[in-house]
N, CA, C and O atoms as a Tinker XYZ file with bonds, in Angstrom:
   408  protein
     1  N    117.898000  104.714000  107.472000    73     2
     2  CA   116.792000  104.927000  107.444000    64     1     3
     3  C    116.117000  104.672000  106.314000    63     2     4     5
     4  O    116.979000  104.781000  105.443000    81     3
     5  N    114.981000  104.367000  105.732000    73     3     6
     6  CA   114.069000  104.130000  105.009000    64     5     7
     7  C    113.594000  105.348000  104.572000    63     6     8     9
     8  O    113.202000  106.200000  105.370000    81     7
     9  N    113.594000  105.595000  102.717000    73     7    10
    10  CA   112.718000  106.562000  102.654000    64     9    11
    11  C    111.233000  106.573000  102.298000    63    10    12    13
    12  O    110.731000  105.515000  101.918000    81    11
    13  N    110.523000  107.622000  102.383000    73    11    14
    14  CA   109.004000  107.377000  102.024000    64    13    15
    15  C    109.094000  107.419000  100.300000    63    14    16    17
    16  O    109.838000  107.782000   99.389000    81    15
    17  N    107.820000  106.795000  100.550000    73    15    18
    18  CA   107.240000  106.231000   99.191000    64    17    19
    19  C    107.209000  108.003000   98.383000    63    18    20    21
    20  O    106.758000  109.035000   98.879000    81    19
    21  N    107.888000  107.796000   96.967000    73    19    22
    22  CA   107.556000  109.155000   96.204000    64    21    23
    23  C    106.011000  109.618000   95.692000    63    22    24    25
    24  O    105.111000  109.033000   95.089000    81    23
    25  N    106.097000  110.324000   95.983000    73    23    26
    26  CA   104.646000  110.903000   95.165000    64    25    27
    27  C    104.423000  111.258000   93.274000    63    26    28    29
    28  O    105.382000  111.816000   92.741000    81    27
    29  N    103.655000  111.050000   92.713000    73    27    30
    30  CA   103.614000  111.789000   90.828000    64    29    31
    31  C    103.238000  113.090000   91.516000    63    30    32    33
    32  O    102.990000  113.407000   92.679000    81    31
    33  N    103.289000  113.711000   90.365000    73    31    34
    34  CA   102.957000  114.735000   90.253000    64    33    35
    35  C    101.762000  115.161000   90.189000    63    34    36    37
    36  O    101.250000  116.247000   90.463000    81    35
    37  N    101.232000  113.862000   89.662000    73    35    38
    38  CA    99.192000  114.685000   89.927000    64    37    39
    39  C     98.854000  113.878000   91.467000    63    38    40    41
    40  O     97.899000  114.124000   92.205000    81    39
    41  N     99.725000  113.059000   91.644000    73    39    42
    42  CA    98.844000  112.289000   93.341000    64    41    43
    43  C     99.608000  113.568000   94.290000    63    42    44    45
    44  O     99.541000  113.384000   95.505000    81    43
    45  N    100.246000  114.701000   93.878000    73    43    46
    46  CA   101.318000  115.933000   94.442000    64    45    47
    47  C     99.880000  116.427000   94.326000    63    46    48    49
    48  O     99.241000  116.022000   95.297000    81    47
    49  N     99.026000  117.266000   93.363000    73    47    50
    50  CA    98.038000  117.790000   92.535000    64    49    51
    51  C     96.580000  117.802000   93.805000    63    50    52    53
    52  O     95.928000  118.566000   94.517000    81    51
    53  N     96.719000  116.325000   93.405000    73    51    54
    54  CA    95.350000  115.498000   94.505000    64    53    55
    55  C     95.578000  115.931000   95.832000    63    54    56    57
    56  O     94.703000  116.507000   96.478000    81    55
    57  N     96.770000  115.672000   96.299000    73    55    58
    58  CA    97.099000  116.180000   97.834000    64    57    59
    59  C     96.543000  118.006000   98.089000    63    58    60    61
    60  O     96.027000  118.695000   98.969000    81    59
    61  N     96.879000  118.094000   97.172000    73    59    62
    62  CA    96.952000  119.447000   97.543000    64    61    63
    63  C     95.390000  120.644000   96.987000    63    62    64    65
    64  O     95.135000  121.837000   97.155000    81    63
    65  N     94.542000  119.239000   96.156000    73    63    66
    66  CA    93.425000  119.929000   96.443000    64    65    67
    67  C     92.446000  119.287000   97.084000    63    66    68    69
    68  O     91.321000  119.781000   97.152000    81    67
    69  N     92.768000  118.033000   97.669000    73    67    70
    70  CA    91.764000  117.808000   99.194000    64    69    71
    71  C     92.436000  118.834000  100.494000    63    70    72    73
    72  O     91.553000  119.055000  101.323000    81    71
    73  N     93.042000  119.137000  100.660000    73    71    74
    74  CA    93.589000  120.294000  101.409000    64    73    75
    75  C     93.306000  121.649000  101.008000    63    74    76    77
    76  O     93.414000  122.456000  101.931000    81    75
    77  N     92.996000  122.090000   99.966000    73    75    78
    78  CA    92.249000  123.372000   99.577000    64    77    79
    79  C     90.336000  122.826000  100.281000    63    78    80    81
    80  O     89.402000  123.378000  100.863000    81    79
    81  N     90.660000  121.493000   99.747000    73    79    82
    82  CA    88.540000  121.896000  100.643000    64    81    83
    83  C     88.405000  121.098000  101.183000    63    82    84    85
    84  O     87.424000  120.364000  101.071000    81    83
    85  N     89.371000  120.925000  102.008000    73    83    86
    86  CA    88.926000  120.574000  103.899000    64    85    87
    87  C     89.563000  121.869000  104.303000    63    86    88    89
    88  O     89.016000  122.366000  105.287000    81    87
    89  N     90.544000  122.537000  103.825000    73    87    90
    90  CA    90.976000  123.939000  104.666000    64    89    91
    91  C     89.755000  124.714000  105.444000    63    90    92    93
    92  O     89.549000  124.770000  106.656000    81    91
    93  N     89.023000  125.284000  104.379000    73    91    94
    94  CA    87.729000  126.684000  104.604000    64    93    95
    95  C     86.752000  125.984000  105.868000    63    94    96    97
    96  O     86.023000  126.621000  106.628000    81    95
    97  N     86.831000  125.422000  105.863000    73    95    98
    98  CA    86.158000  124.288000  107.041000    64    97    99
    99  C     86.765000  124.031000  107.961000    63    98   100   101
   100  O     86.024000  124.213000  108.927000    81    99
   101  N     88.346000  123.479000  108.486000    73    99   102
   102  CA    88.705000  122.785000  109.031000    64   101   103
   103  C     89.898000  123.680000  108.869000    63   102   104   105
   104  O     90.002000  123.426000  107.669000    81   103
   105  N     90.681000  124.344000  109.039000    73   103   106
   106  CA    92.490000  124.254000  109.000000    64   105   107
   107  C     93.291000  123.831000  109.500000    63   106   108   109
   108  O     94.374000  124.085000  108.973000    81   107
   109  N     93.339000  123.009000  110.693000    73   107   110
   110  CA    93.701000  122.120000  111.472000    64   109   111
   111  C     93.434000  120.220000  110.771000    63   110   112   113
   112  O     94.478000  119.579000  110.884000    81   111
   113  N     92.643000  119.668000  110.346000    73   111   114
   114  CA    91.704000  118.803000  110.110000    64   113   115
   115  C     92.753000  118.622000  108.255000    63   114   116   117
   116  O     93.301000  117.568000  107.933000    81   115
   117  N     92.765000  119.803000  107.437000    73   115   118
   118  CA    93.803000  119.952000  106.735000    64   117   119
   119  C     95.217000  119.354000  106.445000    63   118   120   121
   120  O     95.842000  118.641000  105.660000    81   119
   121  N     95.328000  120.161000  107.676000    73   119   122
   122  CA    97.324000  119.849000  108.422000    64   121   123
   123  C     97.071000  118.160000  108.257000    63   122   124   125
   124  O     97.461000  117.266000  107.505000    81   123
   125  N     96.282000  118.281000  109.291000    73   123   126
   126  CA    96.290000  116.716000  109.705000    64   125   127
   127  C     96.031000  115.604000  108.768000    63   126   128   129
   128  O     96.575000  114.514000  108.949000    81   127
   129  N     95.155000  115.837000  107.680000    73   127   130
   130  CA    94.874000  115.389000  106.125000    64   129   131
   131  C     96.691000  115.365000  105.539000    63   130   132   133
   132  O     97.211000  114.390000  104.997000    81   131
   133  N     97.087000  116.115000  105.704000    73   131   134
   134  CA    98.511000  116.170000  104.668000    64   133   135
   135  C    100.036000  115.701000  105.480000    63   134   136   137
   136  O    101.199000  115.595000  105.091000    81   135
   137  N     99.343000  115.496000  106.791000    73   135   138
   138  CA   100.278000  114.935000  108.146000    64   137   139
   139  C    100.205000  113.246000  107.668000    63   138   140   141
   140  O    101.188000  112.509000  107.592000    81   139
   141  N     98.874000  112.882000  107.392000    73   139   142
   142  CA    98.276000  111.351000  107.636000    64   141   143
   143  C     99.190000  111.061000  106.206000    63   142   144   145
   144  O    100.150000  110.295000  106.287000    81   143
   145  N     98.872000  111.660000  104.988000    73   143   146
   146  CA    99.177000  111.034000  103.638000    64   145   147
   147  C    101.198000  111.104000  104.205000    63   146   148   149
   148  O    101.901000  110.118000  104.426000    81   147
   149  N    101.516000  112.206000  104.271000    73   147   150
   150  CA   102.919000  111.945000  104.784000    64   149   151
   151  C    103.289000  110.690000  105.361000    63   150   152   153
   152  O    104.293000  110.130000  104.921000    81   151
   153  N    102.432000  110.012000  106.550000    73   151   154
   154  CA   102.588000  109.067000  107.335000    64   153   155
   155  C    102.948000  107.876000  106.342000    63   154   156   157
   156  O    103.966000  107.205000  106.169000    81   155
   157  N    101.617000  107.899000  105.733000    73   155   158
   158  CA   101.144000  106.476000  104.479000    64   157   159
   159  C    102.633000  106.550000  104.024000    63   158   160   161
   160  O    103.583000  105.787000  104.200000    81   159
   161  N    102.491000  107.801000  103.346000    73   159   162
   162  CA   103.995000  107.679000  102.518000    64   161   163
   163  C    105.609000  106.703000  103.672000    63   162   164   165
   164  O    106.342000  105.736000  103.462000    81   163
   165  N    105.509000  107.290000  104.340000    73   163   166
   166  CA   106.672000  106.723000  105.479000    64   165   167
   167  C    106.504000  105.197000  105.504000    63   166   168   169
   168  O    107.490000  104.466000  105.599000    81   167
   169  N    105.405000  104.776000  105.428000    73   167   170
   170  CA   105.257000  103.601000  106.315000    64   169   171
   171  C    105.187000  102.846000  104.712000    63   170   172   173
   172  O    106.130000  102.137000  104.359000    81   171
   173  N    104.526000  102.969000  104.205000    73   171   174
   174  CA   105.156000  102.589000  102.476000    64   173   175
   175  C    106.435000  101.969000  101.663000    63   174   176   177
   176  O    106.728000  101.187000  100.758000    81   175
   177  N    107.093000  103.041000  102.808000    73   175   178
   178  CA   108.449000  102.704000  102.212000    64   177   179
   179  C    109.280000  102.385000  102.934000    63   178   180   181
   180  O    110.365000  102.707000  102.448000    81   179
   181  N    109.432000  101.676000  104.323000    73   179   182
   182  CA   108.936000  101.491000  105.164000    64   181   183
   183  C    108.613000   99.617000  105.030000    63   182   184   185
   184  O    109.398000   98.737000  105.381000    81   183
   185  N    107.471000   99.458000  104.527000    73   183   186
   186  CA   106.608000   98.211000  104.363000    64   185   187
   187  C    106.455000   98.017000  103.166000    63   186   188   189
   188  O    105.410000   97.371000  103.239000    81   187
   189  N    106.725000   98.079000  101.877000    73   187   190
   190  CA   106.267000   98.724000  100.425000    64   189   191
   191  C    105.212000   97.499000  100.696000    63   190   192   193
   192  O    104.198000   98.053000  100.271000    81   191
   193  N    104.827000   96.352000  101.072000    73   191   194
   194  CA   103.175000   95.750000  100.855000    64   193   195
   195  C    102.452000   95.469000  101.407000    63   194   196   197
   196  O    101.534000   94.655000  101.510000    81   195
   197  N    103.173000   96.689000  102.083000    73   195   198
   198  CA   101.803000   96.671000  103.310000    64   197   199
   199  C    100.282000   97.335000  102.523000    63   198   200   201
   200  O     99.296000   96.919000  103.131000    81   199
   201  N    100.060000   97.890000  101.804000    73   199   202
   202  CA    98.984000   97.977000  101.408000    64   201   203
   203  C     98.537000   96.391000  100.411000    63   202   204   205
   204  O     99.267000   95.585000   99.834000    81   203
   205  N     97.280000   96.450000  100.539000    73   203   206
   206  CA    96.439000   95.407000   99.712000    64   205   207
   207  C     96.240000   95.319000   98.063000    63   206   208   209
   208  O     95.748000   96.335000   97.572000    81   207
   209  N     96.529000   94.330000   97.223000    73   207   210
   210  CA    95.721000   94.390000   96.208000    64   209   211
   211  C     94.979000   94.432000   95.396000    63   210   212   213
   212  O     95.513000   93.514000   94.774000    81   211
   213  N     93.637000   94.855000   94.397000    73   211   214
   214  CA    92.760000   94.922000   94.596000    64   213   215
   215  C     92.560000   95.247000   93.066000    63   214   216   217
   216  O     92.198000   96.284000   92.509000    81   215
   217  N     93.038000   93.588000   92.406000    73   215   218
   218  CA    92.456000   93.298000   91.608000    64   217   219
   219  C     91.288000   93.689000   90.146000    63   218   220   221
   220  O     91.011000   93.313000   89.007000    81   219
   221  N     90.872000   94.840000   91.329000    73   219   222
   222  CA    88.817000   94.631000   90.426000    64   221   223
   223  C     88.984000   96.062000   90.697000    63   222   224   225
   224  O     87.962000   96.587000   91.140000    81   223
   225  N     90.482000   97.205000   90.479000    73   223   226
   226  CA    90.086000   98.652000   90.706000    64   225   227
   227  C     91.170000   98.997000   89.484000    63   226   228   229
   228  O     90.961000   99.851000   88.621000    81   227
   229  N     92.958000   97.762000   89.623000    73   227   230
   230  CA    94.243000   98.214000   89.388000    64   229   231
   231  C     94.960000   97.119000   89.146000    63   230   232   233
   232  O     94.808000   96.237000   89.991000    81   231
   233  N     95.874000   96.822000   88.057000    73   231   234
   234  CA    96.334000   95.647000   87.807000    64   233   235
   235  C     97.519000   95.729000   88.635000    63   234   236   237
   236  O     98.010000   96.836000   88.858000    81   235
   237  N     98.076000   94.582000   89.157000    73   235   238
   238  CA    99.252000   94.546000   89.326000    64   237   239
   239  C    100.504000   95.453000   88.579000    63   238   240   241
   240  O    100.740000   95.650000   87.387000    81   239
   241  N    101.085000   95.839000   89.623000    73   239   242
   242  CA   101.427000   95.726000   90.953000    64   241   243
   243  C    100.991000   96.445000   91.866000    63   242   244   245
   244  O    101.162000   96.031000   93.013000    81   243
   245  N    100.253000   97.815000   91.655000    73   243   246
   246  CA    99.299000   97.931000   92.394000    64   245   247
   247  C     98.504000   98.336000   93.538000    63   246   248   249
   248  O     97.344000   98.039000   93.251000    81   247
   249  N     98.542000   98.869000   94.704000    73   247   250
   250  CA    98.022000   98.552000   95.375000    64   249   251
   251  C     97.530000   99.573000   96.543000    63   250   252   253
   252  O     98.063000  100.672000   96.388000    81   251
   253  N     96.557000   99.510000   97.805000    73   251   254
   254  CA    95.968000  100.444000   98.149000    64   253   255
   255  C     96.412000  100.497000   99.548000    63   254   256   257
   256  O     96.850000   99.522000  100.159000    81   255
   257  N     96.231000  102.098000  100.193000    73   255   258
   258  CA    96.096000  102.068000  101.096000    64   257   259
   259  C     95.763000  102.463000  101.880000    63   258   260   261
   260  O     96.714000  102.986000  102.461000    81   259
   261  N     94.480000  102.660000  102.636000    73   259   262
   262  CA    93.390000  104.055000  103.284000    64   261   263
   263  C     94.040000  105.417000  104.176000    63   262   264   265
   264  O     94.396000  105.116000  105.315000    81   263
   265  N     94.144000  106.217000  103.959000    73   263   266
   266  CA    94.992000  107.741000  104.762000    64   265   267
   267  C     93.869000  107.011000  106.560000    63   266   268   269
   268  O     92.681000  107.061000  106.878000    81   267
   269  N     94.965000  106.515000  107.136000    73   267   270
   270  CA    93.932000  107.025000  108.793000    64   269   271
   271  C     93.534000  108.129000  109.575000    63   270   272   273
   272  O     94.198000  108.976000  110.173000    81   271
   273  N     92.030000  107.914000  109.423000    73   271   274
   274  CA    91.530000  109.065000  110.021000    64   273   275
   275  C     90.909000  110.115000  108.581000    63   274   276   277
   276  O     90.472000  111.255000  108.741000    81   275
   277  N     90.953000  109.796000  107.968000    73   275   278
   278  CA    90.196000  110.219000  106.746000    64   277   279
   279  C     89.760000  109.555000  105.634000    63   278   280   281
   280  O     90.280000  108.461000  105.412000    81   279
   281  N     88.679000  110.086000  104.660000    73   279   282
   282  CA    88.266000  108.915000  103.401000    64   281   283
   283  C     88.942000  109.092000  102.136000    63   282   284   285
   284  O     88.592000  109.263000  100.968000    81   283
   285  N     90.099000  108.985000  102.810000    73   283   286
   286  CA    91.393000  108.642000  101.419000    64   285   287
   287  C     92.105000  107.683000  100.742000    63   286   288   289
   288  O     92.394000  106.923000  101.666000    81   287
   289  N     92.395000  107.395000  100.138000    73   287   290
   290  CA    93.084000  106.187000   99.562000    64   289   291
   291  C     94.178000  106.594000   98.829000    63   290   292   293
   292  O     94.140000  107.506000   98.002000    81   291
   293  N     95.191000  105.913000   99.122000    73   291   294
   294  CA    96.622000  106.204000   98.634000    64   293   295
   295  C     97.227000  105.239000   97.516000    63   294   296   297
   296  O     98.001000  104.396000   97.970000    81   295
   297  N     97.061000  105.213000   96.415000    73   295   298
   298  CA    97.227000  103.945000   95.279000    64   297   299
   299  C     98.978000  104.550000   95.153000    63   298   300   301
   300  O     99.573000  105.626000   95.222000    81   299
   301  N     99.314000  102.999000   94.913000    73   299   302
   302  CA   100.959000  102.867000   94.700000    64   301   303
   303  C    101.442000  101.863000   94.118000    63   302   304   305
   304  O    100.882000  100.799000   93.852000    81   303
   305  N    102.692000  102.250000   93.872000    73   303   306
   306  CA   103.324000  101.264000   93.001000    64   305   307
   307  C    104.778000  101.003000   93.458000    63   306   308   309
   308  O    105.762000  101.716000   93.262000    81   307
   309  N    104.679000   99.612000   94.227000    73   307   310
   310  CA   105.780000   99.023000   95.379000    64   309   311
   311  C    107.043000   98.203000   94.515000    63   310   312   313
   312  O    107.746000   97.359000   95.072000    81   311
   313  N    107.187000   98.545000   93.244000    73   311   314
   314  CA   107.912000   97.580000   92.397000    64   313   315
   315  C    109.393000   98.510000   92.315000    63   314   316   317
   316  O    110.468000   97.985000   92.026000    81   315
   317  N    109.250000   99.787000   92.583000    73   315   318
   318  CA   110.576000  100.286000   91.753000    64   317   319
   319  C    111.922000  100.485000   93.378000    63   318   320   321
   320  O    111.540000  100.754000   94.516000    81   319
   321  N    112.487000  100.399000   93.226000    73   319   322
   322  CA   113.272000  100.811000   94.702000    64   321   323
   323  C    112.755000  101.899000   95.719000    63   322   324   325
   324  O    112.771000  101.844000   96.949000    81   323
   325  N    112.326000  102.827000   94.958000    73   323   326
   326  CA   111.762000  103.419000   96.108000    64   325   327
   327  C    110.490000  103.264000   95.516000    63   326   328   329
   328  O    110.509000  103.291000   94.286000    81   327
   329  N    108.801000  103.028000   96.342000    73   327   330
   330  CA   108.155000  102.770000   95.871000    64   329   331
   331  C    107.351000  104.431000   95.604000    63   330   332   333
   332  O    107.633000  105.496000   96.154000    81   331
   333  N    106.043000  104.076000   94.323000    73   331   334
   334  CA   106.074000  105.175000   93.740000    64   333   335
   335  C    104.394000  105.469000   94.239000    63   334   336   337
   336  O    103.699000  104.585000   93.739000    81   335
   337  N    103.643000  106.341000   94.983000    73   335   338
   338  CA   102.231000  107.075000   94.801000    64   337   339
   339  C    102.173000  107.627000   93.868000    63   338   340   341
   340  O    102.603000  108.700000   93.445000    81   339
   341  N    101.373000  106.533000   93.373000    73   339   342
   342  CA   100.619000  107.482000   91.987000    64   341   343
   343  C     99.310000  108.220000   92.184000    63   342   344   345
   344  O     99.124000  109.024000   91.271000    81   343
   345  N     98.398000  108.199000   93.042000    73   343   346
   346  CA    97.294000  108.332000   93.369000    64   345   347
   347  C     97.020000  108.673000   95.148000    63   346   348   349
   348  O     97.669000  108.197000   96.079000    81   347
   349  N     95.862000  109.636000   95.231000    73   347   350
   350  CA    95.336000  109.939000   96.449000    64   349   351
   351  C     94.035000  110.899000   96.359000    63   350   352   353
   352  O     93.982000  112.121000   96.504000    81   351
   353  N     93.019000  109.990000   96.082000    73   351   354
   354  CA    92.042000  109.937000   95.720000    64   353   355
   355  C     90.712000  109.361000   97.193000    63   354   356   357
   356  O     90.875000  108.374000   97.910000    81   355
   357  N     89.406000  110.419000   97.262000    73   355   358
   358  CA    88.680000  110.088000   98.204000    64   357   359
   359  C     88.019000  108.820000   97.373000    63   358   360   361
   360  O     87.952000  108.600000   96.164000    81   359
   361  N     87.510000  107.996000   98.652000    73   359   362
   362  CA    86.859000  106.801000   98.369000    64   361   363
   363  C     85.571000  106.456000   98.029000    63   362   364   365
   364  O     85.108000  105.333000   97.830000    81   363
   365  N     84.934000  107.740000   97.974000    73   363   366
   366  CA    83.535000  107.823000   97.799000    64   365   367
   367  C     83.633000  107.806000   96.054000    63   366   368   369
   368  O     82.881000  107.039000   95.452000    81   367
   369  N     84.576000  108.671000   95.297000    73   367   370
   370  CA    84.244000  108.557000   93.870000    64   369   371
   371  C     84.554000  107.559000   93.685000    63   370   372   373
   372  O     85.028000  106.704000   94.434000    81   371
   373  N     84.116000  107.562000   91.793000    73   371   374
   374  CA    83.724000  105.912000   91.241000    64   373   375
   375  C     85.387000  105.518000   90.798000    63   374   376   377
   376  O     85.887000  105.716000   89.690000    81   375
   377  N     85.919000  105.037000   91.745000    73   375   378
   378  CA    87.828000  104.494000   92.125000    64   377   379
   379  C     87.609000  103.550000   90.457000    63   378   380   381
   380  O     88.450000  104.058000   89.714000    81   379
   381  N     86.929000  102.574000   89.761000    73   379   382
   382  CA    87.064000  101.489000   88.362000    64   381   383
   383  C     87.210000  102.970000   87.395000    63   382   384   385
   384  O     87.989000  102.890000   86.445000    81   383
   385  N     86.596000  104.101000   87.580000    73   383   386
   386  CA    86.511000  105.097000   86.102000    64   385   387
   387  C     87.857000  105.516000   86.665000    63   386   388   389
   388  O     88.964000  105.121000   86.298000    81   387
   389  N     87.616000  106.234000   87.452000    73   387   390
   390  CA    88.503000  106.898000   87.776000    64   389   391
   391  C     90.402000  106.094000   87.652000    63   390   392   393
   392  O     91.319000  106.818000   87.265000    81   391
   393  N     90.561000  105.203000   87.883000    73   391   394
   394  CA    91.687000  104.742000   87.984000    64   393   395
   395  C     91.665000  103.508000   86.675000    63   394   396   397
   396  O     92.249000  102.441000   86.861000    81   395
   397  N     90.971000  103.775000   85.434000    73   395   398
   398  CA    90.982000  102.547000   84.343000    64   397   399
   399  C     91.942000  102.306000   83.889000    63   398   400   401
   400  O     92.204000  101.316000   83.206000    81   399
   401  N     92.991000  103.620000   84.346000    73   399   402
   402  CA    94.115000  103.602000   83.122000    64   401   403
   403  C     94.882000  103.029000   84.000000    63   402   404   405
   404  O     95.781000  102.563000   83.300000    81   403
   405  N     95.229000  102.619000   85.648000    73   403   406
   406  CA    96.145000  101.832000   85.833000    64   405   407
   407  C     96.334000  100.318000   85.033000    63   406   408
   408  O     97.298000   99.598000   85.294000    81   407
């Protein structure tokens, strides 16, 4: 069985922040968000190149995958033996500015 993608500390913090933002209005939605991110990590682990390249936002090898059912985007590096999720960001944010260091 393939392992899910790993998360950086920053990505983990972003998931916690998003869950904390969603939770006061809807605890079930917050739990569903965390599960949806875990599902993306599992999918990336199984199909490393499933995300899309976005050279306008990040240089190679970074790829992007939408979190199903939520306006969040997972940014990951597919090149290690076990892919690494580096960011989990809301799609409405200023992505070029937010991801300029990638």
